[in-house]
N, C-alpha and C positions, 0 to 999 in steps of 0.2 A: 402311209402314216405309221409312225413308230408308236409302240405301246408306251404308255407312261412308265417311267422308271419308279420302282417302289423304293421309298427312302430306307436307308439303313436303320434297323431297329436296335442295333447295338453300337457300342463304341469301344475302342481298345482300352484295356486296363492292365496295369502292371502288378507285380507282387507287392510293391510299395503301396499301390492304390488299394489292394486287398486289405492290407494292414490299416490303412486310413479309414476304410469303410467299417472295419471291426471297431476301431476307436469311436467312430461316430455312433455305431449301433450301441456300444456300451454306454455312451453318454445319454442317448435317448432312453435306453433301458433304465438307467438311474433315475432319470426324470419321470418315467412311467411308474417305477416302484415308489418313489417319493410321493408322487401325486396320488397314487392309490392309497398310501398310508395316511395322507391328509384328507381323504374323502373326495378328492377332485377327480371324479370319474371320467369326465370328458378329456381332461389333460392326460390322465393315465392311458386311456384308449388311444388318443392321438399320438402320444409319444411311443406307445407300444407299436403302432403301425409304422412309424418312422424307423424304429429300431429294427423291425422285421424287414423293411425294404433295404436298409443298409446292410443287414446280415446277409440277405440274398445277394446283394451286389458284391459283398466280400467273397462269398462262395464262388460266384461265377467269375470274378476276377482271378481268384486263386486257381480254379479248375480249368477255365477256358480263356483267360486273358481278355475277357470282354465283360461289359455290364449292359443291362437292358436299358434302353432309353425310349422305348415305345410306350404304348398304353399300359398302365399298371395292371389292368385286368388280364393282360396276356403274359405278364412276367412269371407267374407260376409255371406255365408250360415251358417257357424258355429255361427256367431254373431246373426243371426235370430233365430237359434235353441236354444241357451242357454242364450242369453242376455236379455230375457224378453221383455217388451214393448220398453225399450230403445234400445235394439239391433235391433228390427224391425224398429225403427225410423231411426237409423243411417246407417243401411246396404245399403240402396240405395246411400247414400252419399259416403260410402266407395267404392262401385262399380264404381262410377264416378271418384274417386281419383286414384285408383290403376293403371289404364292404363297410368297415368302420371308418375308413379314411374320410369320406365325404360327410358321414354322419357326425363325426367328431368336429369337423371343421366348419360345416355349413348348416347343418340341421339344428333348429332351435330346441328340439326335444332332448331330454337328458339321456344319458347312457346308464343303464341299470348297473348296480354294483356287481352282479354276477358276470355281466358282459365285460365290464372293465377288468375284473379279476382274470377272466379267461383270456382276454387280450394280453395282459401282462404275462401270464403263464406261457402263452404261445411265443411271445417275444423272448422270454428267458430261454426257452428251448432252442429257438432259432439262433440266438446270439452264442450260446454254448457250442452249438454245432459249427457255426461260422468260425469261432475261435479255433476249434480243432482243425478245420480245413486250412486256415491261414497258417497255423503253426507247422503243419506238414510241409507247406511249400517254402516256408522260411528257413527250414533246416538246411 
């Protein structure tokens, strides 16, 4: 009997894809910042998480020509492994953001203002680093 084949956890991505992921990350970040300004903490946190995920995808697309498609909980380790210096810088931020994903989307409890603000701050840092990574490969 053959061992079951483990499904691929990544998919190929191009430099153009990296740019598209940065654009998506910026859009979610704008939504996060606007939501935070309006006092919509759940929307701020949720958009910050999506901005961070797209920033991570931009970095791995730029650095390794792949993006993670497996469980989100495993994506920071992948980011550290293939994302170069940028990946190592943003992985801790992604680890902080990911636990908010399900809370923002499915949990009926509110998200505290300090948590929402910290999520947006993490997303800002991630997007800025992703922008730098993508600019370097677009030259």
